[in-house]
All heavy atoms as an XYZ file, in Angstrom:
769
protein
N      14.327    -21.174    159.018
C      15.047    -21.230    157.766
C      16.310    -20.378    157.878
O      16.272    -19.248    158.332
C      14.140    -20.708    156.652
C      14.762    -20.805    155.320
S      13.501    -20.448    154.084
C      14.490    -19.726    152.866
N      17.431    -20.963    157.471
C      18.708    -20.275    157.552
C      19.013    -19.566    156.236
O      18.720    -20.072    155.149
C      19.824    -21.260    157.852
C      19.734    -22.011    159.177
C      20.850    -23.028    159.261
C      19.798    -21.058    160.338
N      19.606    -18.420    156.342
C      20.067    -17.739    155.137
C      21.310    -18.467    154.631
O      21.991    -19.166    155.395
C      20.396    -16.259    155.432
O      21.453    -16.198    156.364
C      19.178    -15.530    155.963
N      21.652    -18.341    153.358
C      22.791    -19.066    152.797
C      24.129    -18.784    153.501
O      25.018    -19.629    153.495
C      22.840    -18.595    151.346
C      21.477    -18.108    151.046
C      20.919    -17.611    152.346
N      24.279    -17.633    154.131
C      25.542    -17.299    154.794
C      25.678    -17.971    156.171
O      26.788    -18.186    156.644
C      25.640    -15.786    154.996
C      25.791    -14.992    153.734
C      25.518    -13.546    154.005
C      26.691    -12.653    153.950
N      26.408    -11.263    154.207
N      24.569    -18.306    156.782
C      24.601    -18.757    158.177
C      25.146    -20.173    158.313
O      25.959    -20.435    159.191
C      23.188    -18.666    158.793
C      22.685    -17.258    158.693
C      23.146    -19.249    160.171
C      22.512    -16.496    159.931
N      24.702    -21.096    157.479
C      25.123    -22.492    157.621
C      26.642    -22.656    157.491
O      27.265    -23.310    158.332
C      24.386    -23.390    156.632
C      24.596    -24.864    156.930
C      23.689    -25.754    156.120
O      22.672    -25.257    155.562
O      23.999    -26.936    156.042
N      27.310    -22.061    156.491
C      28.777    -22.169    156.448
C      29.445    -21.518    157.656
O      30.472    -21.996    158.143
C      29.164    -21.438    155.163
C      27.943    -21.371    154.349
C      26.793    -21.416    155.291
N      28.874    -20.440    158.149
C      29.438    -19.763    159.325
C      29.344    -20.658    160.560
O      30.271    -20.730    161.354
C      28.697    -18.439    159.549
C      29.240    -17.628    160.664
C      30.582    -17.030    160.276
N      31.010    -16.142    161.336
C      32.223    -16.123    161.844
N      33.163    -16.897    161.365
N      32.530    -15.301    162.802
N      28.223    -21.362    160.713
C      28.064    -22.300    161.834
C      29.090    -23.425    161.718
O      29.737    -23.791    162.697
C      26.624    -22.851    161.888
C      25.649    -21.736    162.300
C      26.527    -24.030    162.849
C      24.185    -22.120    162.205
N      29.256    -23.971    160.520
C      30.249    -25.044    160.314
C      31.661    -24.542    160.614
O      32.472    -25.253    161.202
C      30.158    -25.591    158.893
C      28.928    -26.421    158.667
C      28.873    -26.954    157.252
C      27.602    -27.750    157.042
N      27.463    -28.254    155.687
N      31.953    -23.309    160.212
C      33.265    -22.719    160.492
C      33.477    -22.589    162.000
O      34.539    -22.922    162.516
C      33.377    -21.355    159.819
C      34.695    -20.663    160.069
C      34.700    -19.238    159.502
O      33.655    -18.672    159.182
N      35.891    -18.672    159.377
N      32.477    -22.126    162.703
C      32.575    -21.950    164.153
C      32.724    -23.303    164.863
O      33.528    -23.441    165.787
C      31.355    -21.194    164.674
C      31.433    -20.855    166.136
C      32.399    -19.984    166.612
C      30.559    -21.425    167.044
C      32.492    -19.683    167.960
C      30.637    -21.128    168.393
C      31.604    -20.258    168.848
O      31.692    -19.966    170.168
N      31.971    -24.315    164.447
C      32.090    -25.649    165.044
C      33.482    -26.232    164.790
O      34.061    -26.895    165.666
C      30.999    -26.574    164.501
C      29.578    -26.261    164.971
C      28.572    -27.176    164.264
C      29.458    -26.381    166.476
N      34.040    -25.995    163.608
C      35.406    -26.438    163.325
C      36.419    -25.755    164.226
O      37.355    -26.375    164.721
N      36.225    -24.460    164.467
C      37.100    -23.715    165.385
C      37.019    -24.291    166.794
O      38.031    -24.495    167.459
C      36.705    -22.237    165.385
C      37.410    -21.419    166.429
C      38.692    -20.952    166.210
C      36.791    -21.139    167.639
C      39.349    -20.206    167.180
C      37.432    -20.395    168.608
C      38.715    -19.930    168.373
N      35.803    -24.557    167.268
C      35.637    -25.127    168.609
C      36.291    -26.507    168.718
O      36.917    -26.828    169.732
C      34.151    -25.221    168.965
C      33.430    -23.903    169.207
C      31.951    -24.160    169.466
C      34.051    -23.148    170.365
N      36.160    -27.318    167.690
C      36.752    -28.656    167.710
C      38.275    -28.589    167.828
O      38.888    -29.350    168.556
C      36.341    -29.419    166.457
C      36.791    -30.853    166.455
C      36.281    -31.577    165.225
C      36.726    -33.029    165.255
N      36.270    -33.770    164.082
N      38.888    -27.652    167.125
C      40.345    -27.514    167.175
C      40.840    -26.914    168.484
O      41.974    -27.167    168.895
C      40.827    -26.636    166.019
C      40.787    -27.258    164.634
C      41.134    -26.222    163.581
C      41.721    -28.447    164.557
N      40.032    -26.092    169.148
C      40.489    -25.342    170.316
C      39.850    -25.770    171.629
O      39.967    -25.061    172.624
C      40.241    -23.849    170.082
C      41.102    -23.328    168.966
O      42.310    -23.210    169.106
N      40.490    -23.042    167.830
N      39.215    -26.902    171.662
C      38.581    -27.348    172.899
C      39.627    -27.942    173.844
O      40.709    -28.347    173.420
C      37.506    -28.380    172.598
C      38.084    -29.719    172.144
C      36.992    -30.731    171.854
N      37.558    -31.998    171.521
C      37.809    -32.427    170.309
N      37.531    -31.653    169.281
N      38.328    -33.609    170.090
N      39.284    -27.962    175.118
C      40.140    -28.643    176.092
C      39.993    -30.139    175.882
O      38.904    -30.652    175.681
C      39.729    -28.289    177.520
C      40.034    -26.873    177.921
C      39.013    -25.969    178.173
C      41.347    -26.443    178.052
C      39.294    -24.666    178.554
C      41.629    -25.151    178.424
C      40.603    -24.269    178.673
O      40.889    -22.988    179.048
N      41.097    -30.820    175.963
C      41.081    -32.281    175.868
C      42.087    -32.838    176.859
O      43.084    -32.190    177.167
C      41.357    -32.744    174.459
C      42.638    -32.199    173.884
C      42.732    -32.463    172.386
N      43.586    -31.479    171.769
C      43.164    -30.503    170.981
N      41.911    -30.407    170.679
N      43.987    -29.631    170.483
N      41.840    -34.022    177.325
C      42.744    -34.630    178.299
C      43.946    -35.203    177.571
O      43.809    -36.050    176.694
C      42.027    -35.737    179.073
C      42.874    -36.315    180.182
C      42.120    -37.313    181.031
O      41.024    -36.981    181.486
O      42.659    -38.420    181.229
N      45.127    -34.727    177.948
C      46.361    -35.232    177.339
C      46.783    -36.522    178.026
O      47.236    -37.457    177.375
C      47.467    -34.191    177.434
N      46.638    -36.565    179.350
C      46.999    -37.756    180.109
C      46.446    -37.632    181.520
O      46.342    -36.527    182.052
C      48.518    -37.901    180.173
N      46.109    -38.763    182.085
C      45.718    -38.777    183.494
C      47.001    -38.806    184.322
O      47.979    -39.456    183.949
C      44.866    -40.002    183.797
N      47.020    -38.064    185.401
C      48.219    -37.995    186.232
C      48.125    -38.974    187.387
O      47.063    -39.156    187.978
C      48.398    -36.575    186.778
C      48.595    -35.478    185.741
C      48.704    -34.125    186.426
C      49.830    -35.739    184.917
N      49.245    -39.614    187.708
C      49.354    -40.477    188.879
C      49.993    -39.647    189.984
O      51.161    -39.271    189.892
C      50.207    -41.710    188.575
C      49.554    -42.607    187.531
O      48.320    -42.748    187.581
O      50.274    -43.156    186.688
N      49.228    -39.366    191.026
C      49.698    -38.519    192.108
C      50.271    -39.321    193.259
O      49.868    -40.459    193.510
C      48.552    -37.638    192.644
C      48.281    -36.436    191.805
C      47.342    -36.473    190.799
C      48.979    -35.255    192.023
C      47.087    -35.359    190.023
C      48.740    -34.143    191.256
C      47.786    -34.193    190.251
N      51.208    -38.674    193.953
C      51.752    -39.178    195.208
C      51.575    -38.076    196.245
O      51.491    -36.901    195.890
C      53.240    -39.517    195.066
C      53.511    -40.646    194.096
C      55.002    -40.916    193.972
O      55.651    -41.157    195.009
O      55.493    -40.863    192.852
N      51.513    -38.459    197.526
C      51.335    -37.470    198.578
C      52.335    -37.681    199.706
O      52.870    -38.780    199.887
C      49.898    -37.506    199.145
O      49.729    -36.428    200.056
C      49.614    -38.805    199.865
N      52.582    -36.605    200.415
C      53.419    -36.611    201.604
C      52.746    -35.679    202.602
O      52.477    -34.524    202.280
C      54.836    -36.125    201.271
C      55.697    -35.867    202.465
C      56.113    -36.902    203.281
C      56.099    -34.579    202.781
C      56.904    -36.660    204.396
C      56.895    -34.334    203.880
C      57.297    -35.370    204.686
N      52.422    -36.186    203.779
C      51.769    -35.369    204.800
C      52.718    -35.182    205.976
O      53.409    -36.111    206.388
C      50.472    -36.035    205.249
C      49.466    -36.116    204.111
C      48.122    -36.665    204.536
O      47.785    -36.568    205.730
O      47.419    -37.186    203.670
N      52.745    -33.948    206.517
C      53.675    -33.628    207.588
C      53.092    -32.539    208.486
O      52.217    -31.792    208.067
C      55.033    -33.165    207.021
O      55.915    -32.873    208.085
C      54.888    -31.960    206.133
N      53.625    -32.462    209.698
C      53.238    -31.365    210.594
C      54.298    -30.268    210.575
O      54.187    -29.285    211.283
C      53.004    -31.872    212.016
C      54.233    -32.540    212.616
O      55.214    -32.768    211.879
O      54.208    -32.829    213.815
N      55.336    -30.442    209.727
C      56.395    -29.444    209.597
C      56.081    -28.510    208.429
O      55.308    -28.833    207.545
C      57.731    -30.123    209.373
C      58.149    -30.986    210.551
C      59.519    -31.562    210.327
C      59.923    -32.289    211.584
N      60.163    -33.678    211.411
N      56.739    -27.347    208.415
C      56.568    -26.381    207.345
C      57.805    -26.381    206.460
O      58.926    -26.296    206.956
C      56.350    -24.969    207.925
O      55.207    -25.014    208.770
C      56.113    -23.958    206.825
N      57.601    -26.489    205.167
C      58.683    -26.440    204.186
C      58.449    -25.250    203.272
O      57.314    -24.902    202.981
C      58.731    -27.721    203.347
C      59.069    -28.958    204.119
C      58.073    -29.789    204.604
C      60.385    -29.290    204.369
C      58.377    -30.935    205.309
C      60.709    -30.440    205.076
C      59.700    -31.264    205.548
N      59.509    -24.641    202.786
C      59.381    -23.514    201.855
C      59.389    -23.980    200.401
O      59.147    -23.206    199.493
C      60.500    -22.513    202.079
C      60.399    -21.869    203.426
C      60.821    -20.426    203.315
N      60.668    -19.757    204.587
C      59.689    -18.906    204.851
N      58.800    -18.646    203.949
N      59.616    -18.326    206.017
N      59.675    -25.221    200.189
C      59.676    -25.815    198.856
C      59.312    -27.277    198.986
O      59.187    -27.790    200.099
N      59.139    -27.952    197.879
C      58.786    -29.372    197.948
C      59.847    -30.166    198.708
O      61.030    -30.033    198.442
C      58.741    -29.804    196.491
C      58.542    -28.540    195.727
C      59.217    -27.467    196.522
N      59.442    -30.963    199.677
C      60.410    -31.746    200.447
C      61.011    -32.849    199.587
O      60.297    -33.662    199.012
C      59.574    -32.318    201.596
C      58.167    -32.275    201.117
C      58.077    -31.164    200.133
N      62.323    -32.855    199.475
C      63.002    -33.856    198.637
C      63.102    -35.220    199.321
O      62.612    -36.184    198.801
C      64.384    -33.341    198.213
C      64.323    -32.236    197.180
C      63.584    -32.630    195.912
O      63.739    -33.781    195.450
O      62.853    -31.796    195.373
N      63.752    -35.296    200.481
C      63.806    -36.626    201.112
C      62.522    -36.847    201.920
O      62.433    -36.501    203.084
C      65.030    -36.541    202.021
C      65.127    -35.100    202.376
C      64.549    -34.331    201.209
N      61.508    -37.397    201.288
C      60.224    -37.581    201.952
C      59.667    -38.958    201.625
O      60.026    -39.566    200.627
C      59.247    -36.502    201.495
N      58.789    -39.435    202.475
C      58.144    -40.736    202.281
C      56.856    -40.534    201.483
O      55.775    -40.384    202.055
C      57.851    -41.374    203.629
N      56.974    -40.498    200.170
C      55.826    -40.280    199.298
C      55.058    -41.583    199.152
O      55.644    -42.662    199.081
C      56.285    -39.806    197.928
C      56.942    -38.467    197.943
C      58.275    -38.214    198.090
C      56.300    -37.196    197.839
N      58.505    -36.870    198.077
C      57.312    -36.209    197.923
C      54.984    -36.785    197.677
C      57.030    -34.854    197.845
C      54.711    -35.432    197.602
C      55.727    -34.481    197.688
N      53.731    -41.493    199.098
C      52.913    -42.687    198.856
C      51.942    -42.410    197.723
O      51.444    -41.300    197.564
C      52.175    -43.122    200.118
C      51.088    -42.188    200.570
C      50.328    -42.757    201.763
C      49.153    -41.835    202.093
N      48.328    -42.313    203.156
N      51.683    -43.434    196.912
C      50.766    -43.304    195.777
C      49.337    -43.193    196.290
O      48.974    -43.813    197.276
C      50.896    -44.496    194.842
C      52.223    -44.535    194.119
C      52.209    -45.611    193.050
C      53.539    -45.676    192.363
N      53.700    -44.730    191.299
N      48.535    -42.376    195.575
C      47.136    -42.198    195.946
C      46.259    -42.335    194.713
O      46.745    -42.272    193.583
C      46.895    -40.826    196.606
C      47.305    -39.682    195.664
C      47.608    -40.723    197.926
C      46.918    -38.308    196.164
N      44.991    -42.545    194.959
C      44.023    -42.573    193.874
C      43.033    -41.435    194.088
O      42.859    -40.943    195.196
C      43.263    -43.916    193.830
O      42.621    -44.124    195.084
C      44.211    -45.069    193.544
N      42.405    -41.028    193.021
C      41.452    -39.928    193.081
C      40.039    -40.492    193.127
O      39.757    -41.450    192.413
C      41.634    -39.052    191.851
O      40.758    -37.967    191.901
N      39.165    -39.979    193.926
C      39.319    -38.865    194.861
C      40.081    -39.313    196.104
O      40.022    -40.479    196.500
C      37.889    -38.464    195.195
C      37.107    -39.722    195.026
C      37.784    -40.493    193.920
N      40.786    -38.380    196.703
C      41.605    -38.663    197.885
C      41.229    -37.687    198.983
O      41.248    -36.478    198.774
C      43.092    -38.523    197.532
C      44.020    -38.712    198.697
C      44.234    -39.971    199.233
C      44.675    -37.631    199.277
C      45.087    -40.154    200.309
C      45.528    -37.803    200.346
C      45.721    -39.066    200.860
O      46.563    -39.245    201.925
N      40.862    -38.208    200.142
C      40.492    -37.363    201.280
C      41.763    -37.002    202.043
O      42.483    -37.878    202.497
C      39.524    -38.117    202.201
C      39.034    -37.304    203.370
C      38.160    -36.124    202.952
O      37.381    -36.231    202.029
N      38.308    -35.023    203.632
N      42.039    -35.725    202.157
C      43.228    -35.282    202.873
C      42.867    -34.108    203.758
O      41.793    -33.544    203.649
C      44.344    -34.880    201.899
C      44.038    -33.647    201.096
C      44.474    -32.399    201.515
C      43.303    -33.713    199.925
C      44.188    -31.258    200.789
C      43.016    -32.581    199.194
C      43.464    -31.360    199.630
O      43.179    -30.240    198.912
N      43.786    -33.762    204.637
C      43.585    -32.585    205.475
C      43.394    -32.950    206.932
O      42.325    -33.367    207.344
N      44.459    -32.841    207.680
C      44.433    -32.996    209.124
C      44.751    -31.625    209.703
O      45.601    -30.924    209.170
C      45.506    -34.018    209.575
O      45.293    -35.240    208.855
C      45.431    -34.296    211.048
N      44.082    -31.223    210.792
C      44.382    -29.894    211.342
C      45.876    -29.706    211.626
O      46.525    -30.586    212.183
C      43.560    -29.855    212.628
C      42.433    -30.805    212.390
C      43.020    -31.900    211.530
N      46.390    -28.569    211.216
C      47.777    -28.168    211.416
C      48.777    -29.097    210.737
O      49.895    -29.269    211.188
C      48.091    -27.998    212.899
C      47.224    -26.948    213.510
C      46.158    -27.156    214.335
C      47.296    -25.546    213.306
N      45.564    -25.964    214.665
C      46.248    -24.948    214.045
C      48.120    -24.713    212.561
C      46.025    -23.584    214.070
C      47.896    -23.354    212.591
C      46.859    -22.809    213.341
N      48.371    -29.696    209.646
C      49.264    -30.530    208.844
C      49.305    -29.978    207.428
O      48.351    -29.353    206.966
C      48.780    -31.986    208.804
C      49.165    -32.780    210.001
N      48.584    -32.599    211.221
C      50.085    -33.751    210.165
C      49.108    -33.425    212.090
N      50.034    -34.140    211.467
N      50.390    -30.249    206.738
C      50.530    -29.875    205.333
C      50.503    -31.145    204.485
O      51.123    -32.144    204.845
C      51.842    -29.148    205.076
S      51.914    -27.524    205.831
N      49.798    -31.093    203.385
C      49.766    -32.200    202.436
C      50.444    -31.739    201.157
O      50.062    -30.723    200.573
C      48.331    -32.618    202.138
O      47.702    -33.113    203.298
N      51.447    -32.475    200.750
C      52.163    -32.201    199.507
C      51.749    -33.260    198.495
O      51.581    -34.428    198.830
C      53.671    -32.275    199.739
C      54.198    -31.143    200.547
C      54.199    -31.032    201.907
C      54.790    -29.961    200.056
N      54.753    -29.851    202.286
C      55.133    -29.164    201.166
C      55.076    -29.472    198.786
C      55.744    -27.936    201.042
C      55.689    -28.251    198.660
C      56.014    -27.499    199.787
N      51.599    -32.840    197.248
C      51.235    -33.749    196.180
C      52.208    -33.559    195.026
O      52.664    -32.451    194.768
C      49.805    -33.470    195.686
C      48.773    -33.632    196.756
C      48.374    -32.550    197.516
C      48.210    -34.870    197.014
C      47.427    -32.684    198.516
C      47.260    -35.021    198.012
C      46.873    -33.930    198.756
N      52.517    -34.652    194.350
C      53.382    -34.536    193.171
C      52.936    -35.528    192.109
O      52.349    -36.571    192.411
C      54.853    -34.721    193.516
C      55.275    -36.137    193.843
C      56.776    -36.196    194.077
C      57.247    -37.604    194.361
N      58.692    -37.694    194.495
N      53.213    -35.161    190.878
C      52.937    -36.008    189.728
C      53.936    -35.631    188.638
O      54.454    -34.520    188.622
C      51.512    -35.815    189.232
N      54.197    -36.559    187.754
C      55.115    -36.322    186.645
C      54.319    -36.396    185.345
O      53.501    -37.294    185.159
C      56.255    -37.370    186.644
C      57.135    -37.209    185.422
C      57.063    -37.264    187.911
N      54.569    -35.439    184.473
C      53.913    -35.422    183.166
C      54.960    -35.156    182.104
O      55.756    -34.234    182.226
C      52.837    -34.329    183.123
C      52.224    -34.162    181.770
C      51.320    -35.085    181.282
C      52.567    -33.087    180.965
C      50.758    -34.928    180.016
C      52.009    -32.923    179.711
C      51.106    -33.849    179.241
N      54.962    -35.954    181.077
C      55.850    -35.742    179.935
C      55.004    -35.239    178.771
O      54.056    -35.894    178.354
C      56.548    -37.038    179.546
C      57.329    -37.645    180.690
C      58.809    -37.590    180.423
N      59.526    -38.275    181.476
C      60.178    -37.667    182.441
N      60.206    -36.370    182.484
N      60.819    -38.341    183.362
N      55.364    -34.086    178.279
C      54.631    -33.480    177.174
C      54.847    -34.299    175.904
O      55.982    -34.622    175.553
C      55.122    -32.053    176.962
S      54.288    -31.210    175.623
N      53.768    -34.657    175.213
C      53.950    -35.373    173.948
C      54.719    -34.511    172.948
O      54.509    -33.305    172.881
C      52.519    -35.621    173.452
C      51.598    -35.073    174.471
C      52.399    -34.410    175.542
N      55.591    -35.116    172.200
C      56.424    -34.381    171.258
C      55.638    -33.701    170.160
O      56.083    -32.723    169.589
N      54.448    -34.209    169.860
C      53.656    -33.629    168.774
C      52.599    -32.654    169.278
O      51.689    -32.299    168.536
C      52.994    -34.741    167.955
C      52.039    -35.569    168.805
O      51.979    -35.414    170.023
N      51.322    -36.466    168.166
N      52.693    -32.200    170.526
C      51.693    -31.269    171.078
C      51.889    -29.890    170.453
O      52.857    -29.210    170.714
C      51.813    -31.188    172.592
N      50.952    -29.511    169.609
C      51.033    -28.206    168.960
C      50.003    -27.250    169.544
O      49.585    -26.312    168.885
C      50.810    -28.370    167.459
O      49.531    -28.933    167.234
N      49.608    -27.510    170.765
C      48.602    -26.698    171.433
C      49.065    -26.431    172.864
O      49.884    -27.159    173.407
C      47.245    -27.416    171.433
C      47.345    -28.872    171.827
C      47.357    -29.253    173.168
C      47.451    -29.873    170.861
C      47.469    -30.578    173.531
C      47.572    -31.203    171.223
C      47.562    -31.553    172.558
O      47.679    -32.856    172.920
N      48.546    -25.386    173.498
C      48.947    -25.109    174.883
C      48.428    -26.177    175.833
O      47.374    -26.768    175.605
C      48.315    -23.753    175.188
C      47.363    -23.475    174.098
C      47.638    -24.401    172.964
N      49.191    -26.432    176.879
C      48.796    -27.417    177.883
C      48.389    -26.705    179.166
O      49.012    -25.726    179.565
C      49.961    -28.373    178.167
C      50.413    -29.220    176.990
C      51.683    -29.975    177.332
C      49.317    -30.185    176.579
N      47.334    -27.193    179.815
C      46.829    -26.622    181.054
C      46.700    -27.731    182.087
O      46.355    -28.854    181.747
C      45.461    -25.975    180.848
C      45.468    -24.845    179.866
C      45.218    -25.065    178.532
C      45.740    -23.557    180.290
C      45.225    -24.023    177.624
C      45.761    -22.507    179.392
C      45.501    -22.741    178.056
N      46.953    -27.387    183.335
C      46.762    -28.316    184.439
C      45.463    -27.956    185.138
O      45.262    -26.817    185.544
C      47.933    -28.222    185.432
C      47.793    -29.037    186.713
C      47.767    -30.525    186.403
C      48.925    -28.700    187.660
N      44.580    -28.929    185.292
C      43.311    -28.685    185.971
C      43.265    -29.547    187.225
O      43.145    -30.765    187.143
C      42.125    -29.030    185.081
C      40.804    -28.768    185.769
C      39.644    -28.984    184.820
N      38.419    -28.615    185.464
C      37.426    -29.458    185.702
N      37.524    -30.714    185.338
N      36.336    -29.036    186.298
N      43.386    -28.887    188.361
C      43.310    -29.550    189.660
C      42.379    -28.723    190.528
O      42.485    -27.497    190.567
C      44.706    -29.652    190.322
C      44.610    -30.294    191.683
C      45.663    -30.420    189.436
N      41.474    -29.374    191.225
C      40.528    -28.671    192.092
C      40.745    -29.166    193.526
O      40.135    -30.138    193.960
C      39.081    -28.916    191.629
C      38.927    -28.521    190.180
C      38.101    -28.139    192.520
C      37.630    -28.942    189.558
N      41.649    -28.524    194.282
C      41.987    -29.028    195.616
C      41.055    -28.574    196.730
O      41.069    -29.144    197.800
C      43.375    -28.465    195.849
C      43.376    -27.198    195.076
C      42.514    -27.449    193.875
N      40.267    -27.523    196.515
C      39.406    -26.955    197.559
C      40.197    -26.524    198.775
O      39.763    -26.689    199.922
C      38.294    -27.933    197.955
C      37.346    -28.182    196.813
O      37.077    -27.300    196.016
N      36.842    -29.403    196.704
N      41.394    -25.990    198.573
C      42.254    -25.507    199.664
C      43.293    -24.557    199.072
O      43.413    -24.449    197.859
C      42.940    -26.684    200.351
N      44.048    -23.895    199.938
C      45.154    -23.045    199.466
C      46.147    -23.926    198.735
O      46.471    -25.025    199.188
C      45.856    -22.360    200.649
C      44.969    -21.339    201.318
O      43.977    -20.923    200.711
O      45.275    -20.971    202.460
N      46.637    -23.451    197.598
C      47.503    -24.282    196.770
C      48.590    -23.454    196.120
O      48.425    -22.267    195.882
C      46.677    -24.949    195.672
O      45.624    -25.665    196.214
N      49.681    -24.121    195.801
C      50.786    -23.523    195.081
C      51.394    -24.609    194.202
O      51.591    -25.732    194.654
C      51.834    -22.976    196.055
C      53.075    -22.339    195.447
C      52.701    -21.086    194.663
C      54.057    -21.985    196.531
N      51.651    -24.291    192.947
C      52.206    -25.277    192.016
C      53.662    -24.941    191.765
O      54.014    -23.811    191.476
C      51.419    -25.273    190.690
C      52.065    -26.215    189.678
C      49.970    -25.645    190.929
N      54.549    -25.941    191.915
C      55.960    -25.804    191.606
C      56.238    -26.473    190.284
O      55.718    -27.518    189.997
C      56.833    -26.474    192.675
C      56.879    -25.717    193.977
C      55.965    -25.962    194.973
C      57.853    -24.757    194.193
C      56.006    -25.284    196.172
C      57.897    -24.061    195.393
C      56.973    -24.333    196.384
């Protein structure tokens, strides 16, 4: 049995969670570029190819570059986060 104060508090907390939960804004379409050379920044003139997820990458002594474009919706009134799990050393530009 709940006391009279508890039920409204639970509803308030569930409302807070609903407003502040992570949600997918858009799925990203990734492209990749693999090379045996070292670059200090994203390679501009490169032969990028489209990939689908999951994508198996990683050749010994090679670098794999990935890129995607995302346009923030104009009505986004919440913070945006990028969630990528590469299972390797990573850097986001």
